[in-house]
Biotite code that builds the C-alpha atoms (Angstrom):
import biotite.structure as struc

atoms = struc.array([
    struc.Atom([11.569, 18.403, -4.189], chain_id="A", res_id=1, res_name="UNK", atom_name="CA", element="C"),
    struc.Atom([12.700, 18.777, -7.796], chain_id="A", res_id=2, res_name="UNK", atom_name="CA", element="C"),
    struc.Atom([14.398, 15.356, -7.790], chain_id="A", res_id=3, res_name="UNK", atom_name="CA", element="C"),
    struc.Atom([11.112, 13.750, -6.712], chain_id="A", res_id=4, res_name="UNK", atom_name="CA", element="C"),
    struc.Atom([9.372, 15.546, -9.550], chain_id="A", res_id=5, res_name="UNK", atom_name="CA", element="C"),
    struc.Atom([11.940, 14.247, -12.059], chain_id="A", res_id=6, res_name="UNK", atom_name="CA", element="C"),
    struc.Atom([11.428, 10.671, -10.830], chain_id="A", res_id=7, res_name="UNK", atom_name="CA", element="C"),
    struc.Atom([7.680, 11.166, -11.236], chain_id="A", res_id=8, res_name="UNK", atom_name="CA", element="C"),
    struc.Atom([8.218, 12.469, -14.787], chain_id="A", res_id=9, res_name="UNK", atom_name="CA", element="C"),
    struc.Atom([10.251, 9.351, -15.583], chain_id="A", res_id=10, res_name="UNK", atom_name="CA", element="C"),
    struc.Atom([8.495, 6.533, -13.762], chain_id="A", res_id=11, res_name="UNK", atom_name="CA", element="C"),
    struc.Atom([4.784, 7.307, -14.116], chain_id="A", res_id=12, res_name="UNK", atom_name="CA", element="C"),
    struc.Atom([4.592, 7.595, -17.946], chain_id="A", res_id=13, res_name="UNK", atom_name="CA", element="C"),
    struc.Atom([6.918, 4.621, -18.316], chain_id="A", res_id=14, res_name="UNK", atom_name="CA", element="C"),
    struc.Atom([4.687, 2.578, -15.973], chain_id="A", res_id=15, res_name="UNK", atom_name="CA", element="C"),
    struc.Atom([1.628, 3.395, -18.085], chain_id="A", res_id=16, res_name="UNK", atom_name="CA", element="C"),
    struc.Atom([3.396, 2.575, -21.351], chain_id="A", res_id=17, res_name="UNK", atom_name="CA", element="C"),
    struc.Atom([4.765, -0.686, -19.937], chain_id="A", res_id=18, res_name="UNK", atom_name="CA", element="C"),
    struc.Atom([1.169, -1.705, -19.234], chain_id="A", res_id=19, res_name="UNK", atom_name="CA", element="C"),
    struc.Atom([0.151, -0.826, -22.792], chain_id="A", res_id=20, res_name="UNK", atom_name="CA", element="C"),
    struc.Atom([3.122, -2.748, -24.198], chain_id="A", res_id=21, res_name="UNK", atom_name="CA", element="C"),
    struc.Atom([2.308, -5.738, -21.995], chain_id="A", res_id=22, res_name="UNK", atom_name="CA", element="C"),
    struc.Atom([-1.281, -5.873, -23.248], chain_id="A", res_id=23, res_name="UNK", atom_name="CA", element="C"),
    struc.Atom([-0.229, -5.358, -26.859], chain_id="A", res_id=24, res_name="UNK", atom_name="CA", element="C"),
    struc.Atom([2.484, -8.009, -26.917], chain_id="A", res_id=25, res_name="UNK", atom_name="CA", element="C"),
    struc.Atom([0.575, -10.699, -25.068], chain_id="A", res_id=26, res_name="UNK", atom_name="CA", element="C"),
    struc.Atom([-2.577, -10.146, -27.096], chain_id="A", res_id=27, res_name="UNK", atom_name="CA", element="C"),
    struc.Atom([-0.528, -11.571, -29.983], chain_id="A", res_id=28, res_name="UNK", atom_name="CA", element="C"),
    struc.Atom([2.072, -13.833, -28.311], chain_id="A", res_id=29, res_name="UNK", atom_name="CA", element="C"),
    struc.Atom([1.364, -16.768, -26.010], chain_id="A", res_id=30, res_name="UNK", atom_name="CA", element="C"),
    struc.Atom([3.869, -16.679, -23.109], chain_id="A", res_id=31, res_name="UNK", atom_name="CA", element="C"),
    struc.Atom([4.222, -20.473, -23.180], chain_id="A", res_id=32, res_name="UNK", atom_name="CA", element="C"),
    struc.Atom([5.548, -20.274, -26.772], chain_id="A", res_id=33, res_name="UNK", atom_name="CA", element="C"),
    struc.Atom([8.529, -18.088, -25.817], chain_id="A", res_id=34, res_name="UNK", atom_name="CA", element="C"),
    struc.Atom([12.019, -19.577, -26.081], chain_id="A", res_id=35, res_name="UNK", atom_name="CA", element="C"),
    struc.Atom([15.457, -18.254, -25.119], chain_id="A", res_id=36, res_name="UNK", atom_name="CA", element="C"),
    struc.Atom([18.461, -19.868, -26.828], chain_id="A", res_id=37, res_name="UNK", atom_name="CA", element="C"),
    struc.Atom([16.134, -22.582, -28.216], chain_id="A", res_id=38, res_name="UNK", atom_name="CA", element="C"),
    struc.Atom([15.057, -23.516, -24.683], chain_id="A", res_id=39, res_name="UNK", atom_name="CA", element="C"),
    struc.Atom([11.495, -22.955, -23.462], chain_id="A", res_id=40, res_name="UNK", atom_name="CA", element="C"),
    struc.Atom([11.144, -20.610, -20.524], chain_id="A", res_id=41, res_name="UNK", atom_name="CA", element="C"),
    struc.Atom([10.659, -22.589, -17.328], chain_id="A", res_id=42, res_name="UNK", atom_name="CA", element="C"),
    struc.Atom([8.286, -20.062, -15.759], chain_id="A", res_id=43, res_name="UNK", atom_name="CA", element="C"),
    struc.Atom([4.533, -20.048, -15.251], chain_id="A", res_id=44, res_name="UNK", atom_name="CA", element="C"),
    struc.Atom([2.469, -17.620, -17.320], chain_id="A", res_id=45, res_name="UNK", atom_name="CA", element="C"),
    struc.Atom([2.153, -15.152, -14.458], chain_id="A", res_id=46, res_name="UNK", atom_name="CA", element="C"),
    struc.Atom([5.938, -15.173, -13.978], chain_id="A", res_id=47, res_name="UNK", atom_name="CA", element="C"),
    struc.Atom([6.497, -14.417, -17.660], chain_id="A", res_id=48, res_name="UNK", atom_name="CA", element="C"),
    struc.Atom([3.923, -11.603, -17.528], chain_id="A", res_id=49, res_name="UNK", atom_name="CA", element="C"),
    struc.Atom([5.603, -10.119, -14.452], chain_id="A", res_id=50, res_name="UNK", atom_name="CA", element="C"),
    struc.Atom([9.145, -10.405, -15.790], chain_id="A", res_id=51, res_name="UNK", atom_name="CA", element="C"),
    struc.Atom([8.209, -8.927, -19.149], chain_id="A", res_id=52, res_name="UNK", atom_name="CA", element="C"),
    struc.Atom([6.318, -6.062, -17.486], chain_id="A", res_id=53, res_name="UNK", atom_name="CA", element="C"),
    struc.Atom([9.420, -5.050, -15.550], chain_id="A", res_id=54, res_name="UNK", atom_name="CA", element="C"),
    struc.Atom([11.573, -5.341, -18.677], chain_id="A", res_id=55, res_name="UNK", atom_name="CA", element="C"),
    struc.Atom([9.121, -3.136, -20.593], chain_id="A", res_id=56, res_name="UNK", atom_name="CA", element="C"),
    struc.Atom([9.045, -0.700, -17.666], chain_id="A", res_id=57, res_name="UNK", atom_name="CA", element="C"),
    struc.Atom([12.845, -0.415, -17.622], chain_id="A", res_id=58, res_name="UNK", atom_name="CA", element="C"),
    struc.Atom([12.943, 0.191, -21.391], chain_id="A", res_id=59, res_name="UNK", atom_name="CA", element="C"),
    struc.Atom([10.237, 2.862, -21.190], chain_id="A", res_id=60, res_name="UNK", atom_name="CA", element="C"),
    struc.Atom([11.902, 4.463, -18.141], chain_id="A", res_id=61, res_name="UNK", atom_name="CA", element="C"),
    struc.Atom([15.179, 4.664, -20.056], chain_id="A", res_id=62, res_name="UNK", atom_name="CA", element="C"),
    struc.Atom([13.344, 6.409, -22.884], chain_id="A", res_id=63, res_name="UNK", atom_name="CA", element="C"),
    struc.Atom([11.684, 8.874, -20.494], chain_id="A", res_id=64, res_name="UNK", atom_name="CA", element="C"),
    struc.Atom([14.989, 9.487, -18.740], chain_id="A", res_id=65, res_name="UNK", atom_name="CA", element="C"),
    struc.Atom([16.688, 10.236, -22.055], chain_id="A", res_id=66, res_name="UNK", atom_name="CA", element="C"),
    struc.Atom([13.896, 12.650, -22.992], chain_id="A", res_id=67, res_name="UNK", atom_name="CA", element="C"),
    struc.Atom([14.260, 14.459, -19.673], chain_id="A", res_id=68, res_name="UNK", atom_name="CA", element="C"),
    struc.Atom([18.041, 14.532, -20.075], chain_id="A", res_id=69, res_name="UNK", atom_name="CA", element="C"),
    struc.Atom([17.751, 16.090, -23.546], chain_id="A", res_id=70, res_name="UNK", atom_name="CA", element="C"),
    struc.Atom([15.188, 18.673, -22.447], chain_id="A", res_id=71, res_name="UNK", atom_name="CA", element="C"),
    struc.Atom([16.466, 22.243, -22.735], chain_id="A", res_id=72, res_name="UNK", atom_name="CA", element="C"),
    struc.Atom([14.816, 24.792, -20.472], chain_id="A", res_id=73, res_name="UNK", atom_name="CA", element="C"),
    struc.Atom([13.833, 27.851, -22.548], chain_id="A", res_id=74, res_name="UNK", atom_name="CA", element="C"),
    struc.Atom([14.649, 30.112, -19.560], chain_id="A", res_id=75, res_name="UNK", atom_name="CA", element="C"),
    struc.Atom([18.344, 29.196, -19.714], chain_id="A", res_id=76, res_name="UNK", atom_name="CA", element="C"),
])
């Protein structure tokens, strides 16, 4: 039960923040203007949105996981 709670503490806030990051980044950047190693990305807009969302989600989940790892229970 506690492991499920930890996953919820990690994945839900990171999911919400990935959505905020997605909206913030692509309000400024056009996905068709993105290049990797001076080559344009050969993906449709929706593919770039999806791929970047999962990248943002992984980054935010790593941050949440680190926060949970560094948490010290005051009862201990």
